TORBA-179192 format. One line per 10 residues: for each residue x, y, z of N, C-alpha, C. Coordinates in steps of 0.02 Angstrom, whole numbers. Layout:
N
X,Y,Z,X,Y,Z,X,Y,Z; ...;
REM end
This chain:
248
-2737,2332,2357,-2689,2290,2306,-2700,2213,2323; -2711,2181,2258,-2720,2118,2252,-2660,2081,2240; -2656,2018,2280,-2591,1971,2281,-2611,1917,2230; -2562,1906,2182,-2574,1848,2137,-2554,1789,2182; -2599,1730,2171,-2583,1676,2208,-2542,1632,2159; -2492,1609,2166,-2464,1559,2116,-2504,1496,2109; -2514,1481,2038,-2542,1418,2022,-2508,1362,2045; -2532,1306,2082,-2505,1253,2103,-2494,1199,2036; -2437,1170,2032,-2423,1125,1971,-2459,1059,1990; -2495,1040,1945,-2518,968,1954,-2472,916,1966;
-2488,868,2002,-2435,815,2027,-2441,767,1963; -2380,723,1965,-2362,670,1908,-2431,623,1904; -2462,604,1965,-2504,558,1964,-2576,592,1931; -2579,661,1938,-2645,701,1916,-2628,705,1835; -2565,725,1811,-2558,725,1744,-2568,656,1707; -2547,603,1735,-2548,540,1709,-2628,522,1698; -2657,533,1759,-2727,522,1752,-2771,552,1704; -2752,619,1691,-2791,661,1646,-2768,641,1575; -2715,616,1561,-2705,586,1493,-2736,521,1495; -2739,477,1532,-2779,421,1521,-2855,426,1521;
-2872,471,1557,-2944,489,1560,-2964,515,1484; -2908,555,1453,-2940,580,1394,-2943,525,1339; -2888,477,1344,-2892,428,1297,-2974,386,1304; -2986,371,1377,-3037,335,1385,-3109,375,1354; -3107,442,1366,-3160,485,1346,-3173,485,1271; -3112,480,1241,-3118,482,1168,-3137,417,1135; -3118,364,1182,-3147,298,1152,-3233,289,1166; -3255,319,1220,-3323,324,1239,-3359,351,1190; -3329,404,1154,-3358,444,1096,-3363,415,1035; -3305,388,1010,-3280,364,949,-3302,286,946;
-3299,246,994,-3309,182,1003,-3274,136,953; -3205,151,932,-3172,117,887,-3123,60,904; -3109,54,972,-3083,2,1006,-3116,-59,1030; -3165,-41,1084,-3196,-74,1131,-3239,-129,1093; -3291,-92,1040,-3331,-139,1000,-3298,-191,960; -3240,-169,924,-3211,-235,898,-3172,-285,933; -3162,-262,984,-3129,-310,1038,-3175,-361,1069; -3242,-327,1091,-3297,-364,1112,-3323,-417,1058; -3335,-394,1000,-3357,-429,948,-3308,-486,921; -3248,-474,918,-3199,-523,899,-3203,-578,964;
-3196,-556,1031,-3194,-599,1079,-3260,-653,1073; -3318,-617,1078,-3374,-655,1077,-3381,-705,1021; -3373,-683,963,-3369,-728,907,-3317,-790,925; -3259,-786,940,-3208,-833,956,-3240,-887,1013; -3261,-858,1067,-3300,-901,1120,-3348,-937,1094; -3396,-908,1053,-3450,-944,1029,-3422,-1007,983; -3386,-991,932,-3343,-1037,889,-3321,-1104,929; -3287,-1076,977,-3240,-1134,1020,-3298,-1169,1061; -3357,-1138,1088,-3407,-1169,1128,-3441,-1228,1083; -3458,-1207,1016,-3491,-1261,976,-3442,-1312,936;
-3381,-1292,941,-3338,-1344,914,-3309,-1395,946; -3310,-1392,1015,-3300,-1445,1063,-3350,-1492,1075; -3336,-1558,1087,-3384,-1591,1112,-3416,-1582,1159; -3484,-1605,1172,-3524,-1586,1242,-3491,-1622,1303; -3461,-1683,1290,-3427,-1713,1347,-3372,-1676,1369; -3330,-1650,1320,-3274,-1609,1339,-3285,-1546,1378; -3341,-1518,1371,-3354,-1458,1399,-3386,-1471,1479; -3424,-1528,1480,-3448,-1540,1550,-3397,-1570,1603; -3352,-1605,1568,-3311,-1630,1611,-3239,-1607,1620; -3219,-1601,1678,-3147,-1557,1687,-3115,-1618,1731;
-3077,-1670,1709,-3051,-1723,1746,-2984,-1691,1782; -2972,-1719,1827,-2897,-1701,1868,-2848,-1748,1832; -2866,-1818,1818,-2817,-1851,1789,-2840,-1878,1724; -2810,-1897,1671,-2822,-1913,1607,-2785,-1968,1582; -2808,-2012,1534,-2753,-2072,1512,-2700,-2050,1471; -2641,-2083,1489,-2591,-2054,1446,-2597,-2040,1368; -2570,-1989,1343,-2577,-1967,1274,-2636,-1917,1264; -2667,-1910,1318,-2731,-1855,1303,-2714,-1785,1344; -2754,-1734,1333,-2738,-1676,1364,-2809,-1657,1419; -2799,-1637,1471,-2852,-1627,1507,-2889,-1572,1487;
-2953,-1563,1489,-2987,-1519,1455,-2986,-1446,1486; -2975,-1453,1559,-2965,-1384,1583,-2892,-1352,1556; -2855,-1396,1536,-2782,-1357,1497,-2823,-1324,1435; -2854,-1362,1394,-2880,-1346,1337,-2920,-1285,1333; -2963,-1277,1390,-3010,-1215,1409,-2963,-1164,1421; -2925,-1163,1475,-2881,-1101,1490,-2842,-1083,1430; -2814,-1123,1389,-2786,-1094,1321,-2826,-1068,1285; -2885,-1088,1266,-2942,-1053,1228,-2957,-981,1255; -2950,-980,1318,-2977,-913,1358,-2921,-859,1344; -2865,-880,1357,-2809,-837,1345,-2783,-813,1278;
-2805,-869,1233,-2779,-847,1160,-2837,-789,1147; -2902,-799,1162,-2943,-743,1146,-2928,-688,1179; -2908,-678,1243,-2882,-617,1269,-2822,-595,1229; -2773,-634,1220,-2710,-608,1180,-2737,-565,1113; -2771,-592,1078,-2788,-569,1010,-2838,-505,1020; -2884,-508,1058,-2924,-449,1078,-2876,-405,1103; -2830,-411,1153,-2776,-369,1163,-2744,-319,1116; -2711,-370,1070,-2682,-344,1015,-2717,-293,976; -2778,-302,976,-2817,-254,935,-2818,-180,980; -2827,-182,1040,-2825,-117,1083,-2745,-85,1075;
-2691,-125,1070,-2632,-107,1071,-2619,-74,1003; -2633,-97,950,-2628,-63,886,-2662,2,877; -2714,20,915,-2730,81,922,-2711,128,978; -2649,106,1014,-2638,145,1061,-2625,217,1049; -2593,231,986,-2576,302,966,-2608,309,898; -2667,284,888,-2706,294,827,-2730,365,826; -2763,383,883,-2791,439,890,-2748,503,872; -2692,500,905,-2633,552,894,-2610,545,822; -2605,499,799,-2583,494,725,-2626,515,681; -2695,505,679,-2739,518,638,-2751,611,643;
-2740,637,718,-2743,705,722,-2688,739,715; -2629,705,695,-2561,737,682,-2548,768,762; -2553,736,804,-2545,763,876,-2488,722,913; -2452,678,889,-2393,652,913,-2346,703,946; -2325,752,902,-2279,800,924,-2307,837,989; -2373,865,989,-2390,892,1054,-2403,848,1106; -2426,793,1108,-2415,739,1155,-2352,731,1182; -2297,730,1145,-2235,730,1180,-2204,795,1213; -2234,851,1192,-2226,914,1236,-2263,927,1296; -2309,869,1305,-2342,878,1377,-2293,874,1431;
-2288,920,1467,-2246,935,1535,-2239,868,1580; -2230,802,1553,-2233,755,1594,-2184,706,1579; -2154,671,1625,-2103,618,1611,-2125,566,1559; -2076,536,1522,-2111,492,1479,-2139,434,1511; -2111,414,1575,-2147,364,1614,-2212,369,1632; -2229,437,1634,-2301,459,1657,-2347,439,1590; -2314,465,1528,-2348,445,1476,-2371,362,1464; -2308,332,1479,-2317,255,1464,-2374,237,1512; -2376,260,1582,-2431,244,1627,-2494,261,1607; -2507,318,1578,-2559,339,1550,-2593,291,1493;
-2557,282,1457,-2572,232,1393,-2587,161,1416; -2540,144,1464,-2557,68,1493,-2619,72,1534; -2633,114,1561,-2687,123,1612,-2758,124,1569; -2753,160,1510,-2810,157,1454,-2816,87,1436; -2768,60,1406,-2762,-16,1380,-2787,-55,1440; -2768,-56,1498,-2785,-95,1550,-2860,-99,1554; -2897,-34,1556,-2968,-30,1569,-3006,-66,1514; -2974,-53,1443,-3010,-85,1383,-3013,-157,1402; -2962,-195,1409,-2949,-270,1417,-2984,-287,1466; -2989,-253,1531,-3036,-278,1591,-3106,-271,1568;
-3121,-220,1538,-3195,-211,1514,-3213,-266,1463; -3169,-297,1421,-3194,-344,1393,-3198,-410,1430; -3146,-423,1468,-3156,-484,1507,-3208,-481,1549; -3237,-418,1574,-3308,-430,1621,-3345,-458,1583; -3354,-449,1511,-3409,-494,1484,-3391,-562,1459; -3320,-562,1445,-3308,-624,1411,-3291,-685,1451; -3265,-672,1514,-3244,-728,1557,-3307,-762,1579; -3362,-721,1611,-3426,-755,1632,-3452,-790,1572; -3454,-759,1512,-3485,-802,1455,-3450,-860,1444; -3377,-868,1454,-3338,-920,1438,-3353,-976,1481;
-3354,-955,1540,-3361,-997,1600,-3433,-1036,1600; -3486,-992,1584,-3543,-1019,1569,-3561,-1060,1503; -3536,-1045,1454,-3540,-1096,1389,-3501,-1142,1395; -3443,-1165,1422,-3410,-1212,1433,-3421,-1255,1507; -3481,-1225,1538,-3493,-1253,1604,-3437,-1283,1656; -3393,-1219,1653,-3335,-1216,1700,-3359,-1191,1779; -3364,-1245,1831,-3373,-1211,1884,-3310,-1203,1938; -3305,-1135,1942,-3240,-1119,1988,-3264,-1119,2045; -3323,-1110,2072,-3331,-1126,2151,-3301,-1072,2191; -3261,-1083,2246,-3243,-1035,2290,-3168,-997,2260;
-3155,-1020,2197,-3100,-1001,2168,-3098,-940,2142; -3147,-894,2130,-3161,-840,2106,-3119,-783,2117; -3100,-768,2180,-3053,-716,2205,-2977,-738,2178; -2963,-810,2176,-2896,-825,2146,-2900,-813,2075; -2958,-832,2031,-2956,-815,1970,-2958,-750,1941; -2989,-703,1976,-2984,-631,1978,-2918,-611,1983; -2878,-638,2031,-2809,-608,2046,-2766,-639,1994; -2768,-695,1962,-2725,-719,1916,-2737,-684,1850; -2808,-666,1830,-2815,-633,1765,-2789,-559,1774; -2793,-525,1832,-2759,-452,1847,-2688,-451,1833;
-2657,-505,1872,-2591,-511,1857,-2562,-517,1798; -2601,-561,1757,-2584,-571,1686,-2586,-516,1644; -2649,-481,1653,-2651,-417,1615,-2609,-371,1630; -2586,-359,1690,-2525,-312,1701,-2473,-316,1655; -2445,-379,1656,-2391,-396,1612,-2407,-391,1544; -2455,-417,1524,-2475,-400,1448,-2483,-333,1428; -2513,-288,1464,-2519,-218,1457,-2456,-191,1446; -2415,-195,1498,-2352,-172,1511,-2310,-190,1445; -2299,-244,1422,-2268,-259,1356,-2296,-239,1301; -2370,-249,1295,-2404,-224,1235,-2405,-152,1219;
-2401,-109,1281,-2394,-32,1274,-2331,-9,1255; -2279,-47,1276,-2219,-30,1253,-2200,-48,1182; -2218,-104,1154,-2203,-121,1086,-2252,-88,1042; -2319,-63,1063,-2363,-25,1026,-2318,45,1012; -2287,72,1062,-2241,140,1048,-2196,120,996; -2153,64,986,-2103,47,951,-2137,39,878; -2194,5,871,-2220,-7,807,-2259,46,778; -2272,103,835,-2306,166,797,-2259,216,748; -2186,189,765,-2149,229,725,-2128,207,643; -2157,149,638,-2147,107,581,-2215,117,533;
-2206,100,471,-2252,116,425,-2302,51,427; -2279,0,446,-2330,-59,448,-2343,-75,522; -2374,-49,560,-2387,-46,624,-2428,-110,644; -2471,-123,614,-2513,-180,629,-2473,-249,619; -2437,-251,568,-2388,-311,562,-2327,-311,610; -2301,-253,623,-2246,-259,678,-2265,-272,744; -2319,-243,767,-2335,-264,827,-2344,-325,855; -2380,-370,823,-2369,-438,850,-2298,-470,836; -2256,-454,792,-2202,-481,776,-2148,-464,839; -2165,-402,857,-2125,-383,920,-2138,-405,986;
-2216,-411,993,-2229,-418,1059,-2239,-484,1077; -2258,-532,1032,-2289,-603,1047,-2226,-643,1081; -2162,-635,1051,-2106,-670,1085,-2089,-657,1160; -2113,-585,1174,-2094,-566,1242,-2156,-589,1289; -2217,-606,1263,-2273,-627,1298,-2277,-693,1313; -2234,-734,1296,-2243,-804,1297,-2242,-818,1372; -2195,-799,1418,-2190,-822,1487,-2255,-805,1521; -2283,-742,1513,-2347,-719,1546,-2401,-757,1531; -2416,-775,1460,-2466,-814,1439,-2468,-888,1464; -2399,-914,1458,-2405,-992,1490,-2418,-998,1560;
-2387,-933,1603,-2398,-941,1672,-2474,-940,1680; -2519,-882,1647,-2578,-875,1657,-2626,-947,1625; -2601,-970,1584,-2632,-1038,1551,-2633,-1095,1605; -2580,-1098,1636,-2562,-1153,1690,-2603,-1143,1747; -2600,-1084,1776,-2632,-1066,1838,-2711,-1071,1824; -2731,-1043,1772,-2812,-1049,1761,-2830,-1114,1746; -2785,-1159,1723,-2805,-1235,1715,-2811,-1259,1778; -2770,-1248,1833,-2769,-1277,1896,-2833,-1245,1920; -2855,-1184,1920,-2925,-1171,1957,-2974,-1195,1917; -2976,-1209,1858,-3034,-1242,1813,-3035,-1310,1848;
-2981,-1338,1863,-2989,-1409,1892,-3004,-1402,1966; -3025,-1355,1997,-3053,-1352,2067,-2992,-1339,2117; -2943,-1312,2097,-2884,-1308,2151,-2901,-1227,2172; -2870,-1218,2234,-2882,-1149,2278,-2818,-1112,2264; -2829,-1048,2288,-2767,-1005,2290,-2701,-1034,2331; -2713,-1068,2376,-2665,-1091,2413,-2611,-1142,2379; -2648,-1183,2335,-2621,-1220,2292,-2592,-1195,2238; -2613,-1145,2198,-2581,-1119,2141,-2518,-1068,2166; -2529,-1038,2233,-2476,-1000,2257,-2417,-1036,2262; -2424,-1099,2276,-2362,-1130,2289,-2322,-1161,2220;
-2363,-1145,2167,-2331,-1166,2101,-2286,-1111,2075; -2229,-1129,2048,-2190,-1082,2011,-2208,-1040,1966; -2260,-1057,1940,-2295,-1021,1890,-2318,-954,1910; -2350,-950,1979,-2373,-894,2004,-2309,-849,2026; -2256,-874,2044,-2200,-823,2050,-2179,-794,1992; -2174,-842,1930,-2148,-818,1872,-2199,-746,1850; -2273,-764,1849,-2312,-712,1842,-2302,-643,1866; -2287,-651,1939,-2276,-602,1979,-2217,-562,1970; -2162,-604,1954,-2088,-584,1939,-2089,-536,1870; -2127,-567,1825,-2130,-540,1754,-2163,-472,1766;
-2218,-471,1800,-2258,-399,1796,-2214,-349,1835; -2167,-359,1888,-2125,-316,1918,-2063,-298,1866; -2040,-349,1842,-1981,-332,1807,-2003,-295,1730; -2052,-320,1697,-2073,-281,1629,-2108,-224,1652; -2127,-212,1704,-2172,-130,1719,-2118,-89,1730; -2060,-105,1763,-2016,-58,1776,-1977,-48,1706; -1952,-106,1678,-1917,-103,1612,-1957,-58,1568; -2022,-75,1553,-2054,-34,1510,-2065,38,1516; -2070,59,1592,-2079,119,1605,-2015,156,1589; -1963,126,1591,-1892,157,1584,-1882,161,1514;
-1890,116,1476,-1862,113,1407,-1925,151,1366; -1976,165,1378,-2044,200,1342,-2006,250,1306; -1960,296,1344,-1937,363,1321,-1892,351,1245; -1859,298,1247,-1829,281,1185,-1872,248,1138; -1920,212,1153,-1968,192,1104,-2020,247,1066; -2029,293,1112,-2082,349,1082,-2052,406,1054; -1993,417,1068,-1960,484,1041,-1929,466,974; -1954,503,926,-1936,492,847,-1858,504,848;
REM end
């Protein structure tokens, strides 16, 4: 007499990772998101590299005359503007596969809490943005002759923290925009005002790193605390409110 062994229910993290992996595998086959993001970012970086005077690219002064802007501030702003608009491309396609396949309702019927669905979509978006940055950041630093030196770990930390807040807000508002007929227009209108603090903090911290400061110096600045606080608050808020954003 055989005894049926009850099947073990997959854990919350297992289900979340399965959904995120599904989106990443679809992207690897279709290549609808990453190539446009990479192409846009590379074009913008190249245009910026050839538009600035060579002296501005080569010199990153710590102090400048009154009425002028340090080039490290300009370069940090250029970098994050590029990341911002490349990220919006990814967010606009967050639910595009489900919409094209009429699979939104089956997605919502997955036996997983809505916060798990949020984490899965956010994780996939984070992978896309980090993949683009792996190519864009070294290219940017090379073209603009920015020498980070021993500040690489701090720069990676700042980029990762900024990406976390960016992805949390972007994924939440991508779910809201997906319920409208003009998704591409509504997403930046909804998301950009909420992204102002995280991008100002990222620009300020990267500017300090480009000027040769280390982790100890930027950690003492209020912008680092704002960045960490923004991530903690909006990650929790987005995970909780995602249910109301995604349900029709």
